[in-house]
VOTITI-557477 format. One record per residue: residue in three letters; x, y, z of N, C-alpha, C in turn; residue number from 1. Coordinates in Angstrom, 2 decimals, padded with zeros to 5 digits, m for minus. Each point is the difference from the previous one (the first is absolute). Layout:
+--------+---------+---------+---------+---------+---------+---------+---------+---------+---------+-----+
| residu |     n.u |     n.v |     n.w |    ca.u |    ca.v |    ca.w |     c.u |     c.v |     c.w | num |
+--------+---------+---------+---------+---------+---------+---------+---------+---------+---------+-----+
|    ALA |       X |       Y |       Z |       X |       Y |       Z |       X |       Y |       Z | NUM |
...
+--------+---------+---------+---------+---------+---------+---------+---------+---------+---------+-----+
! end
This chain:
+--------+---------+---------+---------+---------+---------+---------+---------+---------+---------+-----+
| residu |     n.u |     n.v |     n.w |    ca.u |    ca.v |    ca.w |     c.u |     c.v |     c.w | num |
+--------+---------+---------+---------+---------+---------+---------+---------+---------+---------+-----+
|    MET |  016.61 |  001.55 |  022.51 | m001.11 |  000.26 | m000.90 | m001.36 | m000.22 |  000.68 |   1 |
|    LYS | m000.68 |  000.97 |  000.47 | m001.10 | m000.11 |  000.68 | m001.15 | m000.55 | m000.90 |   2 |
|    ASN | m000.66 | m001.01 |  000.42 | m001.06 | m000.87 | m000.66 | m001.23 |  000.90 | m000.30 |   3 |
|    ALA | m000.31 |  000.88 |  000.93 | m001.23 |  000.79 | m000.29 |  000.33 |  001.46 |  000.59 |   4 |
|    ALA | m000.59 |  000.98 | m000.64 |  000.20 |  001.25 |  000.45 | m001.22 |  000.50 |  000.94 |   5 |
|    ALA |  000.36 |  000.68 |  001.11 | m001.08 |  000.64 |  000.81 | m001.10 |  000.68 | m000.66 |   6 |
|    LEU | m001.17 | m000.26 |  000.09 | m001.12 |  000.54 | m000.67 | m000.43 |  001.45 |  000.66 |   7 |
|    PRO | m000.04 |  000.90 | m000.86 | m000.55 |  001.28 |  000.74 | m001.52 | m000.35 |  000.26 |   8 |
|    ALA | m000.46 |  000.84 |  001.10 | m001.40 | m000.16 |  000.39 | m001.01 |  000.26 | m001.08 |   9 |
|    ASP |  000.36 |  000.81 | m001.15 | m001.00 |  000.05 | m001.10 |  000.33 | m000.83 | m001.07 |  10 |
|    ALA |  000.58 | m001.17 |  000.15 |  000.39 | m000.95 | m001.15 | m001.34 | m000.44 | m000.62 |  11 |
|    SER |  000.05 | m000.06 | m001.23 | m001.19 | m000.35 | m000.89 | m000.22 | m001.52 |  000.38 |  12 |
|    PRO | m001.18 | m000.60 | m000.32 | m000.29 | m001.43 |  000.19 |  001.01 | m000.90 | m000.90 |  13 |
|    ARG |  000.25 |  000.61 | m001.20 |  000.95 | m000.77 | m000.89 |  001.35 | m000.14 |  000.74 |  14 |
|    GLU |  000.53 |  001.09 |  000.47 |  001.23 |  000.05 |  000.69 |  000.00 | m000.93 |  001.13 |  15 |
|    ARG | m000.95 |  000.00 |  000.80 | m000.18 | m000.83 |  001.32 | m000.10 | m001.54 | m000.52 |  16 |
|    ILE | m000.48 | m000.25 | m001.06 | m000.23 | m001.35 | m000.54 |  001.47 | m000.49 | m000.41 |  17 |
|    LEU |  000.66 |  000.83 | m000.80 |  001.33 | m000.29 | m000.56 |  001.05 | m000.09 |  001.20 |  18 |
|    GLU | m000.03 |  000.87 |  001.02 |  000.87 | m000.09 |  001.03 | m000.24 | m001.32 |  000.79 |  19 |
|    THR | m001.14 | m000.25 |  000.22 | m000.34 | m001.28 |  000.73 |  000.38 | m001.25 | m000.92 |  20 |
|    ALA | m000.22 |  000.11 | m001.13 |  000.45 | m001.27 | m001.00 |  001.42 | m000.02 |  000.28 |  21 |
|    LEU |  000.64 |  001.17 | m000.14 |  001.64 | m000.09 |  000.01 |  000.38 | m000.74 |  001.18 |  22 |
|    ARG | m000.44 |  000.41 |  001.19 |  000.40 | m000.62 |  001.13 | m000.38 | m001.39 |  000.13 |  23 |
|    LEU | m001.33 | m000.32 | m000.12 | m000.41 | m001.33 |  000.18 |  000.51 | m000.98 | m001.02 |  24 |
|    PHE |  000.02 |  000.37 | m001.32 |  000.50 | m000.93 | m000.90 |  001.34 | m000.33 |  000.30 |  25 |
|    TYR |  000.87 |  000.93 |  000.20 |  001.45 | m000.21 |  000.19 |  000.20 | m000.77 |  001.37 |  26 |
|    ALA | m000.73 |  000.30 |  001.08 |  000.17 | m000.78 |  001.29 | m000.50 | m001.55 | m000.10 |  27 |
|    ASP | m001.27 | m000.15 | m000.69 | m000.62 | m001.03 |  000.18 | m000.12 | m001.03 | m001.21 |  28 |
|    GLY |  000.19 |  000.75 | m001.33 | m000.02 | m000.73 | m001.18 | m001.42 |  000.38 | m000.74 |  29 |
|    LEU |  000.02 | m000.40 | m001.31 | m001.11 |  000.43 | m000.75 | m001.30 | m000.87 |  000.31 |  30 |
|    ARG |  000.33 | m001.25 | m000.09 | m001.08 | m000.88 |  000.36 | m000.62 | m000.02 |  001.35 |  31 |
|    ALA |  000.73 |  000.31 |  000.88 | m000.42 |  000.09 |  001.54 | m000.85 |  001.06 |  000.31 |  32 |
|    VAL |  000.14 |  001.05 | m000.83 | m000.67 |  001.23 |  000.37 | m001.30 |  000.14 | m001.08 |  33 |
|    GLY | m001.02 |  000.16 |  000.68 | m001.34 | m000.02 | m000.85 | m000.64 |  001.49 | m000.15 |  34 |
|    ILE | m000.58 |  000.25 | m000.94 | m000.78 |  001.34 | m000.07 | m000.60 |  000.53 |  001.13 |  35 |
|    ASP | m000.78 | m000.86 |  000.68 | m000.70 |  000.44 |  001.09 |  001.01 |  000.55 |  001.22 |  36 |
|    ARG |  001.09 | m000.66 |  000.17 |  001.05 |  000.51 |  001.03 |  000.43 |  001.41 | m000.48 |  37 |
|    ILE |  000.37 |  000.10 | m001.25 |  000.63 |  001.29 | m000.46 | m001.26 |  000.95 |  000.22 |  38 |
|    ILE | m001.16 | m000.25 | m000.42 | m001.17 |  001.00 |  000.23 | m000.15 |  000.42 |  001.42 |  39 |
|    ALA |  000.11 | m001.08 |  000.92 | m000.10 |  000.27 |  001.52 |  001.13 |  001.02 |  000.41 |  40 |
|    GLU |  001.11 | m000.44 | m000.33 |  001.15 |  000.62 |  000.54 |  000.16 |  001.40 | m000.68 |  41 |
|    ALA | m000.29 |  000.28 | m001.15 | m000.01 |  001.07 | m000.74 | m001.02 |  001.01 |  000.46 |  42 |
|    GLU | m001.05 | m000.62 |  000.67 | m001.13 |  000.74 |  000.54 | m000.65 |  000.69 | m001.16 |  43 |
|    VAL | m000.35 | m000.69 | m001.19 | m000.77 |  000.46 | m000.93 | m001.17 | m000.89 | m000.36 |  44 |
|    ALA | m001.10 |  000.57 | m000.54 | m001.15 | m000.89 | m000.41 |  000.38 | m001.01 | m001.14 |  45 |
|    LYS | m000.69 | m001.01 | m000.22 |  000.27 | m001.06 | m001.09 | m000.27 |  000.68 | m001.35 |  46 |
|    ALA | m001.10 |  000.83 | m000.09 | m000.15 |  000.71 | m001.12 |  001.16 |  001.00 | m000.39 |  47 |
|    SER |  000.61 |  000.48 |  000.94 |  001.22 |  000.99 | m000.24 |  001.08 | m000.88 | m000.51 |  48 |
|    PHE |  000.22 | m001.19 |  000.63 |  001.02 | m000.83 | m000.52 | m000.20 | m000.28 | m001.41 |  49 |
|    TYR | m001.09 | m000.49 | m000.36 | m000.33 | m000.44 | m001.53 | m000.04 |  001.24 | m000.85 |  50 |
|    ARG | m000.25 |  001.26 |  000.42 |  000.06 |  001.25 | m000.77 |  001.46 |  000.13 | m000.56 |  51 |
|    TYR |  000.83 | m000.31 |  000.81 |  001.42 |  000.18 | m000.37 |  000.80 | m001.31 | m000.55 |  52 |
|    PHE | m000.47 | m001.16 |  000.41 |  000.55 | m001.14 | m000.44 | m001.01 | m001.12 | m000.37 |  53 |
|    ALA | m000.04 | m000.47 | m001.26 | m001.02 | m000.81 | m000.44 |  000.06 | m001.42 |  000.63 |  54 |
|    SER |  001.20 | m000.20 |  000.40 |  000.16 | m001.56 |  000.45 |  001.37 |  000.09 |  000.94 |  55 |
|    LYS |  000.14 | m001.00 |  000.64 |  001.24 | m000.23 |  000.82 |  001.26 |  000.12 | m000.91 |  56 |
|    ASP | m000.02 | m000.62 | m001.29 |  000.94 |  000.13 | m000.93 |  000.50 |  001.35 | m000.35 |  57 |
|    ASP | m001.11 |  000.83 | m000.17 |  000.32 |  001.46 | m000.23 |  000.63 |  000.55 |  001.17 |  58 |
|    LEU | m000.27 | m000.27 |  001.16 |  000.73 |  000.59 |  001.20 |  001.46 | m000.55 |  000.00 |  59 |
|    ILE |  000.11 | m001.28 | m000.26 |  001.35 | m000.62 | m000.12 |  000.90 |  000.79 | m001.00 |  60 |
|    VAL | m000.50 |  000.14 | m001.11 |  000.85 |  000.84 | m001.00 |  000.40 |  001.37 |  000.57 |  61 |
|    ALA | m001.09 |  000.69 |  000.68 |  000.39 |  001.40 |  000.50 |  000.92 | m000.23 |  001.34 |  62 |
|    PHE | m000.07 | m000.99 |  000.73 |  000.88 | m000.18 |  000.97 |  001.43 | m000.34 | m000.50 |  63 |
|    LEU |  000.11 | m000.74 | m000.96 |  001.44 | m000.25 | m000.61 |  000.50 |  001.35 | m000.63 |  64 |
|    ARG | m000.90 |  000.67 | m000.68 |  000.59 |  001.32 | m000.49 |  000.44 |  000.96 |  000.88 |  65 |
|    LEU | m000.70 |  000.09 |  001.24 |  000.37 |  000.93 |  001.12 |  001.30 | m000.56 |  000.67 |  66 |
|    ARG |  000.09 | m001.21 |  000.22 |  000.99 | m000.68 |  000.68 |  001.44 |  000.31 | m000.92 |  67 |
|    HIS | m000.33 | m000.28 | m001.33 |  001.22 |  000.15 | m000.88 |  000.43 |  001.51 |  000.13 |  68 |
|    ASP | m000.85 |  000.95 | m000.10 |  000.34 |  001.38 | m000.08 |  000.65 |  000.45 |  001.41 |  69 |
|    ARG | m000.38 | m000.30 |  001.00 |  000.55 |  000.12 |  001.38 |  001.34 | m000.78 |  000.25 |  70 |
|    TRP |  000.09 | m001.16 | m000.58 |  001.17 | m000.85 |  000.37 |  001.17 |  000.54 | m000.86 |  71 |
|    MET | m000.44 |  000.23 | m001.27 |  001.05 |  000.44 | m000.87 |  000.49 |  001.30 |  000.26 |  72 |
|    GLN | m000.86 |  000.87 |  000.38 |  000.52 |  001.55 |  000.48 |  000.92 | m000.21 |  001.18 |  73 |
|    TRP | m000.39 | m000.84 |  000.97 |  000.80 | m000.21 |  001.17 |  001.20 | m000.61 | m000.29 |  74 |
|    PHE |  000.12 | m001.15 | m000.72 |  001.07 | m000.69 | m000.42 |  001.09 |  000.85 | m000.88 |  75 |
|    THR | m000.54 |  000.71 | m000.98 |  000.98 |  000.69 | m000.78 |  000.46 |  001.34 |  000.66 |  76 |
|    GLY | m000.69 |  000.53 |  000.87 |  000.36 |  001.02 |  000.85 |  001.05 | m000.49 |  001.00 |  77 |
|    ARG | m000.04 | m001.01 |  000.71 |  000.94 | m000.47 |  000.99 |  001.14 | m000.47 | m000.73 |  78 |
|    LEU | m000.10 | m000.81 | m001.15 |  001.20 | m000.38 | m000.84 |  000.77 |  001.14 | m000.46 |  79 |
|    GLU | m000.67 |  001.12 | m000.49 |  000.87 |  001.07 | m000.46 |  000.72 |  000.72 |  001.12 |  80 |
|    ALA | m000.76 |  000.01 |  001.15 |  000.73 |  000.59 |  001.11 |  001.34 | m000.66 |  000.50 |  81 |
|    ARG | m000.21 | m001.40 | m000.12 |  001.08 | m001.01 |  000.49 |  001.18 |  000.22 | m001.21 |  82 |
|    CYS | m000.36 | m000.01 | m001.17 |  001.07 |  000.26 | m001.06 |  000.62 |  001.31 |  000.21 |  83 |
|    ALA | m000.71 |  001.18 |  000.23 |  000.56 |  001.26 |  000.08 |  001.04 | m000.10 |  001.23 |  84 |
|    GLU | m000.34 | m000.70 |  001.09 |  000.84 |  000.09 |  001.09 |  001.25 | m000.85 | m000.15 |  85 |
|    GLN | m000.15 | m001.31 | m000.59 |  001.01 | m000.94 | m000.03 |  000.44 | m000.52 | m001.37 |  86 |
|    GLY | m000.46 |  000.65 | m001.06 |  000.23 | m000.48 | m001.30 | m000.89 | m000.99 | m000.63 |  87 |
|    ALA | m000.14 | m000.07 | m001.35 | m000.94 | m000.79 | m000.70 |  000.63 | m001.35 | m000.06 |  88 |
|    ARG | m000.67 | m001.09 |  000.48 |  000.45 | m001.21 |  000.11 | m001.22 | m000.95 |  000.20 |  89 |
|    LEU | m000.16 | m001.06 | m000.69 | m001.17 | m000.94 |  000.15 | m000.29 | m000.38 |  001.55 |  90 |
|    GLU |  001.05 | m000.06 |  000.68 | m000.16 | m000.46 |  001.41 | m000.83 |  001.08 |  000.84 |  91 |
|    ARG | m000.10 |  001.20 | m000.44 | m000.80 |  001.04 |  000.69 | m001.44 | m000.58 |  000.07 |  92 |
|    VAL | m000.39 | m000.75 | m000.83 | m001.47 | m000.47 | m000.15 | m000.32 | m000.73 |  001.21 |  93 |
|    THR |  001.15 | m000.87 |  000.52 | m000.31 | m000.83 |  001.28 | m000.17 |  000.85 |  001.23 |  94 |
|    GLU |  000.77 |  001.23 | m000.01 | m000.10 |  000.89 |  001.02 | m001.47 |  000.62 |  000.27 |  95 |
|    VAL | m000.46 |  000.31 | m001.20 | m001.41 |  000.54 | m000.02 | m001.02 | m001.13 |  000.41 |  96 |
|    LEU |  000.16 | m001.19 | m000.58 | m000.86 | m001.18 |  000.36 |  000.09 | m000.33 |  001.45 |  97 |
|    GLN |  001.17 |  000.21 |  000.64 |  000.14 | m000.30 |  001.46 | m000.86 |  000.85 |  000.83 |  98 |
|    GLU |  000.02 |  001.48 | m000.45 | m000.85 |  000.86 |  000.71 | m001.61 | m000.48 | m000.05 |  99 |
|    TRP | m000.37 | m000.53 | m001.19 | m001.32 | m000.45 | m000.11 | m000.21 | m001.26 |  000.79 | 100 |
|    PHE |  000.79 | m000.83 | m000.05 | m000.05 | m001.39 |  000.72 | m000.23 |  000.20 |  001.41 | 101 |
|    GLU |  000.67 |  001.08 |  000.65 | m000.08 |  000.15 |  001.40 | m001.28 |  000.85 |  000.48 | 102 |
|    GLU | m000.64 |  000.43 | m000.92 | m001.30 |  000.59 |  000.35 | m001.06 | m000.92 |  000.65 | 103 |
|    PRO | m000.68 |  000.47 |  001.03 | m001.07 | m000.71 |  000.61 | m000.98 | m000.46 | m001.09 | 104 |
|    GLY | m000.52 | m001.03 | m000.07 | m000.95 | m000.38 | m000.88 |  000.43 | m000.29 | m001.42 | 105 |
|    PHE |  001.18 | m000.25 | m000.16 |  000.69 | m000.35 | m001.43 | m000.55 | m001.50 | m000.07 | 106 |
|    ARG | m000.55 | m000.07 | m001.31 | m000.50 | m001.32 | m000.40 |  000.39 | m000.38 | m001.36 | 107 |
|    GLY |  001.27 |  000.47 | m000.52 |  000.34 | m000.32 | m001.15 | m000.49 |  000.94 | m001.20 | 108 |
|    CYS |  000.17 | m000.50 | m001.28 | m000.43 |  000.81 | m001.02 | m001.39 | m000.19 | m000.31 | 109 |
|    ALA | m000.92 |  001.13 | m000.03 | m001.34 | m000.27 | m000.24 | m000.20 | m000.54 | m001.38 | 110 |
|    PHE |  000.84 |  000.17 | m000.95 | m000.11 | m000.40 | m001.44 |  000.23 | m001.56 | m000.04 | 111 |
|    ILE |  001.22 | m000.37 |  000.64 |  000.30 | m001.43 |  000.16 | m001.04 | m000.80 |  000.64 | 112 |
|    ASN | m000.61 |  000.56 |  001.08 | m001.04 | m000.40 |  000.89 | m001.29 | m000.30 | m000.91 | 113 |
|    THR | m000.43 |  001.01 | m000.75 | m000.99 |  000.00 | m000.92 |  000.08 | m001.14 | m000.95 | 114 |
|    MET |  001.12 | m000.14 | m000.58 |  000.07 | m001.06 | m001.02 | m000.06 | m001.46 |  000.67 | 115 |
|    SER |  000.54 | m000.11 |  001.21 |  000.19 | m001.36 |  000.74 | m001.45 | m000.39 |  000.51 | 116 |
|    GLU | m000.91 |  001.02 |  000.08 | m001.22 | m000.43 |  000.38 | m000.87 | m000.77 | m001.05 | 117 |
|    GLY |  000.51 |  000.36 | m001.33 | m000.56 | m000.79 | m001.09 | m001.37 |  000.37 | m000.31 | 118 |
|    SER | m000.64 |  001.03 |  000.59 | m001.39 |  000.17 | m000.33 | m000.15 |  001.17 | m000.91 | 119 |
|    VAL |  001.07 |  000.79 | m000.41 | m000.27 |  001.21 | m000.85 |  000.26 | m000.36 | m001.44 | 120 |
|    THR | m000.64 |  000.68 | m000.79 |  000.06 | m000.15 | m001.54 | m000.13 |  001.54 | m000.55 | 121 |
|    GLY |  000.27 | m000.04 | m001.35 | m000.16 |  001.15 | m000.86 |  000.72 |  001.33 |  000.45 | 122 |
|    GLU | m000.68 |  000.97 |  000.23 |  000.63 |  001.29 |  000.37 |  000.85 |  000.03 |  001.15 | 123 |
|    ALA | m000.42 | m000.79 |  000.88 |  000.96 |  000.00 |  001.19 |  001.30 | m000.65 | m000.14 | 124 |
|    VAL |  000.03 | m001.01 | m000.81 |  001.23 | m000.51 | m000.52 |  000.69 |  000.81 | m000.80 | 125 |
|    SER | m000.40 |  000.87 | m000.77 |  000.59 |  000.93 | m000.75 |  000.69 |  001.17 |  000.97 | 126 |
|    VAL | m000.82 |  000.32 |  000.99 |  000.52 |  001.15 |  000.87 |  001.27 | m000.78 |  000.75 | 127 |
|    VAL | m000.15 | m001.15 |  000.30 |  001.23 | m000.78 |  000.69 |  001.20 | m000.11 | m000.98 | 128 |
|    GLN | m000.20 | m000.32 | m001.16 |  001.16 |  000.02 | m000.99 |  000.48 |  001.48 | m000.19 | 129 |
|    SER | m000.93 |  000.96 | m000.19 |  000.57 |  001.31 | m000.03 |  000.81 |  000.58 |  001.20 | 130 |
|    HIS | m000.41 | m000.44 |  001.09 |  000.90 |  000.38 |  001.22 |  001.34 | m000.62 | m000.23 | 131 |
|    LYS |  000.11 | m001.44 | m000.15 |  001.24 | m000.60 | m000.25 |  000.86 |  000.53 | m001.15 | 132 |
|    ASP | m000.77 |  000.34 | m000.99 |  000.78 |  000.82 | m001.18 |  000.66 |  001.23 |  000.55 | 133 |
|    GLU | m000.78 |  000.80 |  000.70 |  000.45 |  001.25 |  000.41 |  001.20 | m000.12 |  001.02 | 134 |
|    LEU | m000.09 | m001.09 |  000.90 |  001.08 | m000.19 |  000.90 |  001.27 | m000.45 | m000.75 | 135 |
|    LEU | m000.24 | m000.79 | m001.16 |  001.25 | m000.31 | m000.75 |  000.57 |  001.15 | m000.69 | 136 |
|    ASP | m000.75 |  000.72 | m000.53 |  000.38 |  001.49 | m000.62 |  000.83 |  000.75 |  001.08 | 137 |
|    CYS | m000.43 | m000.02 |  001.23 |  000.73 |  000.84 |  000.99 |  001.41 | m000.77 |  000.25 | 138 |
|    LEU |  000.01 | m001.41 |  000.04 |  001.32 | m000.67 |  000.04 |  000.94 |  000.17 | m001.17 | 139 |
|    VAL | m000.74 |  000.01 | m001.18 |  000.89 |  000.35 | m001.29 |  000.66 |  001.27 |  000.28 | 140 |
|    ALA | m000.78 |  000.96 |  000.33 |  000.56 |  001.41 |  000.09 |  001.23 | m000.01 |  001.13 | 141 |
|    LEU | m000.27 | m000.61 |  001.15 |  001.05 | m000.09 |  001.06 |  001.09 | m000.84 | m000.42 | 142 |
|    ALA | m000.18 | m001.06 | m000.82 |  001.31 | m000.71 | m000.53 |  000.80 |  000.81 | m001.11 | 143 |
|    ARG | m000.85 |  000.85 | m000.68 |  000.59 |  000.90 | m000.96 |  000.96 |  000.85 |  000.72 | 144 |
|    ARG | m000.55 |  000.78 |  001.01 |  000.48 |  000.93 |  000.82 |  001.43 | m000.53 |  000.67 | 145 |
|    ALA | m000.14 | m001.34 |  000.48 |  000.91 | m000.61 |  000.70 |  001.28 | m000.50 | m000.98 | 146 |
|    GLY | m000.28 |  000.19 | m001.29 |  001.17 | m000.32 | m000.97 | m000.06 | m001.47 | m000.47 | 147 |
|    HIS | m001.14 | m000.82 |  000.08 | m000.02 | m001.31 | m000.48 | m000.02 |  000.02 | m001.48 | 148 |
|    LEU |  000.88 | m001.00 | m000.48 |  000.17 | m000.14 | m001.46 | m001.29 | m000.41 | m000.73 | 149 |
|    HIS | m000.69 | m000.66 |  000.73 | m001.40 | m000.69 | m000.65 | m001.08 |  000.33 |  001.14 | 150 |
|    PRO | m000.34 |  001.32 | m000.11 | m001.06 |  000.31 |  001.07 | m001.23 | m000.72 |  000.15 | 151 |
|    ARG | m000.48 | m000.29 | m001.32 | m001.31 | m000.80 | m000.02 |  000.14 | m001.44 |  000.79 | 152 |
|    ARG |  001.05 | m000.50 | m000.47 |  000.18 | m001.29 |  000.56 |  000.31 | m000.14 |  001.55 | 153 |
|    ALA |  000.77 |  001.07 |  000.25 |  000.29 |  000.15 |  001.57 | m001.30 |  000.38 |  000.76 | 154 |
|    ALA | m000.94 |  000.72 | m000.71 | m001.16 |  000.31 |  000.73 | m000.97 | m001.09 |  000.14 | 155 |
|    GLU |  000.01 | m000.99 | m001.14 | m000.81 | m001.15 |  000.06 |  000.41 | m000.97 |  001.11 | 156 |
|    GLU |  001.23 | m000.20 |  000.10 |  000.49 | m000.83 |  001.08 | m000.23 |  000.63 |  001.36 | 157 |
|    ALA |  000.21 |  001.41 | m000.05 | m000.28 |  000.74 |  001.38 | m001.44 | m000.12 |  000.43 | 158 |
|    LEU | m000.96 |  000.00 | m001.07 | m001.37 | m000.22 |  000.44 | m000.27 | m001.29 |  000.62 | 159 |
|    LEU |  000.44 | m001.05 | m000.55 | m000.17 | m001.35 |  000.60 |  000.67 | m000.03 |  001.39 | 160 |
|    ILE |  001.13 |  000.54 |  000.34 |  000.37 |  000.14 |  001.24 | m000.83 |  000.72 |  001.00 | 161 |
|    VAL | m000.50 |  001.19 | m000.46 | m000.82 |  000.90 |  000.71 | m001.23 | m000.72 |  000.36 | 162 |
|    GLU | m000.60 | m000.61 | m000.99 | m001.34 | m000.72 |  000.33 |  000.20 | m001.13 |  000.96 | 163 |
|    GLY |  001.17 | m000.74 | m000.21 |  000.29 | m001.20 |  001.02 |  000.26 |  000.59 |  001.32 | 164 |
|    ALA |  000.65 |  001.10 |  000.16 |  000.30 |  000.77 |  001.16 | m001.35 |  000.27 |  000.73 | 165 |
|    ILE | m000.93 |  000.43 | m000.70 | m001.24 |  000.54 |  000.53 | m000.90 | m001.17 |  000.40 | 166 |
|    VAL | m000.04 | m001.03 | m000.73 | m000.64 | m001.25 |  000.59 |  000.73 | m000.69 |  001.12 | 167 |
|    ARG |  001.18 | m000.06 | m000.06 |  000.79 | m000.57 |  001.23 | m000.07 |  000.83 |  001.24 | 168 |
|    ALA |  000.07 |  001.25 | m000.18 | m000.21 |  000.90 |  001.25 | m001.48 | m000.23 |  000.44 | 169 |
|    HIS | m000.97 | m000.07 | m000.72 | m001.37 | m000.20 |  000.40 | m000.12 | m001.52 |  000.66 | 170 |
|    MET |  000.56 | m000.98 | m000.59 | m000.22 | m001.27 |  000.47 |  000.88 | m000.30 |  001.28 | 171 |
|    THR |  001.08 |  000.52 |  000.01 |  000.79 | m000.36 |  001.22 | m000.01 |  001.11 |  001.03 | 172 |
|    GLY | m000.07 |  001.15 | m000.22 | m000.02 |  001.23 |  001.01 |  001.55 |  000.24 |  000.37 | 173 |
|    GLU |  000.86 | m000.41 | m000.84 |  001.30 |  000.16 |  000.23 |  000.57 |  001.13 | m001.02 | 174 |
|    SER | m000.49 |  001.02 |  000.15 |  000.20 |  001.11 | m001.01 |  001.55 |  000.38 | m000.16 | 175 |
|    ARG |  000.67 |  000.05 |  001.22 |  001.45 |  000.47 | m000.30 |  000.84 | m000.96 | m000.63 | 176 |
|    ALA | m000.15 | m001.32 |  000.41 |  000.55 | m001.04 | m000.69 | m000.17 | m000.15 | m001.51 | 177 |
|    VAL | m001.44 |  000.29 | m000.34 | m000.37 | m000.17 | m001.38 |  000.56 |  001.18 | m000.81 | 178 |
|    SER |  000.07 |  001.22 |  000.51 |  000.48 |  001.23 | m000.57 |  001.48 | m000.17 | m000.21 | 179 |
|    GLU |  000.77 | m000.50 |  001.06 |  001.46 | m000.10 | m000.32 |  000.25 | m001.00 | m000.98 | 180 |
|    THR | m000.80 | m001.09 | m000.17 |  000.34 | m000.93 | m001.01 | m000.26 |  000.35 | m001.35 | 181 |
|    ALA | m001.23 |  000.94 | m000.10 | m000.28 |  000.59 | m001.41 |  000.87 |  001.03 | m000.24 | 182 |
|    ALA |  000.60 |  000.65 |  000.92 |  001.08 |  001.11 | m000.38 |  001.25 | m000.62 | m000.50 | 183 |
|    ARG |  000.37 | m001.11 |  000.70 |  001.11 | m000.88 | m000.59 | m000.21 | m000.40 | m001.31 | 184 |
|    MET | m001.08 | m000.48 | m000.39 | m000.31 | m000.55 | m001.47 | m000.22 |  001.13 | m000.92 | 185 |
|    LEU | m000.38 |  001.07 |  000.47 | m000.11 |  001.27 | m000.99 |  001.45 |  000.49 | m000.31 | 186 |
|    ALA |  000.76 | m000.05 |  000.98 |  001.37 |  000.60 | m000.15 |  000.85 | m000.91 | m000.97 | 187 |
|    ARG | m000.46 | m001.29 | m000.15 |  000.71 | m000.99 | m000.89 | m000.36 |  000.33 | m001.47 | 188 |
|    LEU | m001.30 |  000.65 | m000.26 | m000.42 |  000.25 | m001.36 |  000.98 |  000.80 | m000.74 | 189 |
+--------+---------+---------+---------+---------+---------+---------+---------+---------+---------+-----+
! end
């Protein structure tokens, strides 16, 4: 899952701001990245920034929405491909996560990281919750396809395993061991 798309030469100021925020917020965190740095690296005027985003909080919400759209598109596409190749099982999730864990610049889940910084409120928290709800829905659908008797319960348990695996892979850098452990746990559901 690439964190930011390559910008075309004719990218609008808004696109440059969002792509820069996507890269910097994910790499360095929300608190560590200031508006002035985003403006400088996006090569836009301060007035242009404020034309599109009234505040850093507005940019954070836009960042979270864009990250959600891209990550879910990538994740569901890769998961569907794995299931088509090898059958629908909850363990397929860890195979997809392993791909992500091995990417240069992997820094965990942008949504978990956002909440762990403790500085977001309001709409940003709603976007984070919506992301996790959609991920849960994806896991419910997979559990149903895999024939679980209680797909919602299996998906809720799977989500805890998935989120724990993401945090552990980020913390330890031992992505292969984390993925293997998570796969064993998911197989037992």
